[in-house]
C-alpha positions in Angstrom: -1.2 16.2 -17.1 0.4 13.6 -19.3 3.0 11.3 -17.9 5.1 8.4 -19.3 6.2 5.4 -17.4 9.9 5.1 -16.5 11.8 1.8 -16.4 13.3 0.7 -13.1 14.9 -2.8 -13.4 12.2 -5.1 -14.8 9.4 -2.8 -13.7 7.7 0.3 -15.1 7.1 3.2 -12.6 4.8 6.1 -12.7 6.5 9.1 -11.0 4.2 11.3 -8.9 5.6 14.8 -8.8 5.9 16.8 -5.5 2.9 19.2 -6.1 0.6 16.2 -6.6 2.0 14.4 -3.5 1.5 17.5 -1.4 -2.0 18.0 -2.8 -2.9 14.4 -1.8 -1.0 14.5 1.5 1.1 11.4 0.6 4.7 10.5 0.8 6.8 7.4 0.2 5.4 5.6 3.2 1.7 6.1 2.4 0.0 2.9 1.4 -1.8 3.3 -1.9 -4.7 1.4 -3.3 -4.4 0.6 -7.0 -7.5 -0.5 -8.9 -8.8 -0.6 -12.5 -12.2 0.6 -13.8 -12.5 -0.2 -17.5 -9.3 1.2 -19.0 -8.7 3.6 -16.1 -6.0 3.0 -13.5 -7.0 4.5 -10.2 -4.4 5.2 -7.5 -5.6 6.5 -4.1 -4.2 6.7 -0.6 -5.8 4.2 1.8 -8.0 5.8 4.4 -7.3 5.3 8.1 -10.0 2.7 8.5 -8.7 0.7 5.5 -5.2 0.7 7.0 -6.5 -0.3 10.4 -8.5 -3.2 8.8 -5.5 -4.4 6.8 -3.4 -4.3 10.0 -5.9 -6.3 12.0 -6.2 -8.9 9.3 -2.4 -9.2 9.0 -2.2 -9.6 12.8 -4.9 -12.2 12.9 -3.3 -14.2 10.0 0.1 -14.0 11.8 -1.5 -15.2 15.1 -3.3 -18.0 13.4 -0.1 -19.3 11.7 2.5 -18.6 14.4 0.4 -18.2 17.6 1.6 -21.3 19.3 5.3 -20.6 18.5 5.0 -17.1 19.7 3.4 -18.2 23.0 6.2 -20.8 23.5 8.8 -18.1 22.8 7.2 -15.8 25.4 7.6 -18.4 28.1 
């Protein structure tokens, strides 16, 4: 399958057609991991464990930065 990038504002987008999305089980809310190997662009859905790990890290970072303020607000 050959695709061209489409322009959207100042960005270029790669459109993923419905049959491919259905095959991969992804939709517009699915977090995708984008990486590069040599000259290959790899786009893959994040697994449940990766999403869980990212959420836990974001929660820990938020708690570290805003923990005191959130505790004060809770009182």
